[in-house]
C-alpha positions, 0 to 999 in steps of 0.5 A: 756244799759244793763238789769242791768244798767236800773235796776240800774238807775231805782231803784235809781230813785225810792230810790231818791223819797223816799228820796224827800218824807222823805225831804218834812217831814223833811221840814214839821216838823224836829222832826217828827218820822218815825213812825209818817210818816208812820201811815200818810200814811198808814191812807191817803192809808186805810182812815177810819180804826180803830186805832186797825187795824192802829196798826196791819198794822204797826205792833205797840201796839194800845197805840202807835197807838193812840200816834202817832193819838194824834201827827198827830190829832189836839191836842196833849197830854198836850194842845199841838198842833198837826199837824191836819193831821188827826182826830179820830171820835168814830164808830157809830156803836160802840162806843169804836172803833175810826175810822182814817181819814184825815183832809182837811190839811191831804188831801192837804199834800197826795196830795203834796206828791203824786205832789212830787212823780209824779216828780213835785217840791213842798215844804211844808210851815211850818205855823207859827202857827205849831211847833216853832221848825219846824219854828227855823229850816226853817229859820236856813235852809234858806229853802223857803217854798212854798206849804200852807197848811192852803189854799184848794187846789182850791184857790191856 
């Protein structure tokens, strides 16, 4: 095998891994914008960053970062349920600043994504109370979901 073909094989594996991760997000919520997924992954990588820091890291406006956090939080806008993956809490040292971190459910999702990247077979289960559109999509595609994000990793 030549160095060029080895690199092509390896980059194919890397692309396949990215595709598996994106498909996992799609199974979690078929309508999730990539910006939400990027926000979630950035928060998972840098827990405890502020909304302003998140906006700067992603190159987006702070208002967009705030909207992304709202969608990924327990409650979105207008009383609509969010994904409950992150939470934004007031910084006790600077009350105007919000510190963002993963919820237990967010930690379970990131662990499932890490397992997926490691080559383990992982499916993301959509909880019954989650987005109705996601549940309808899962039933249309006939995909069975396996990882229950409502349970703790130790209870599996």
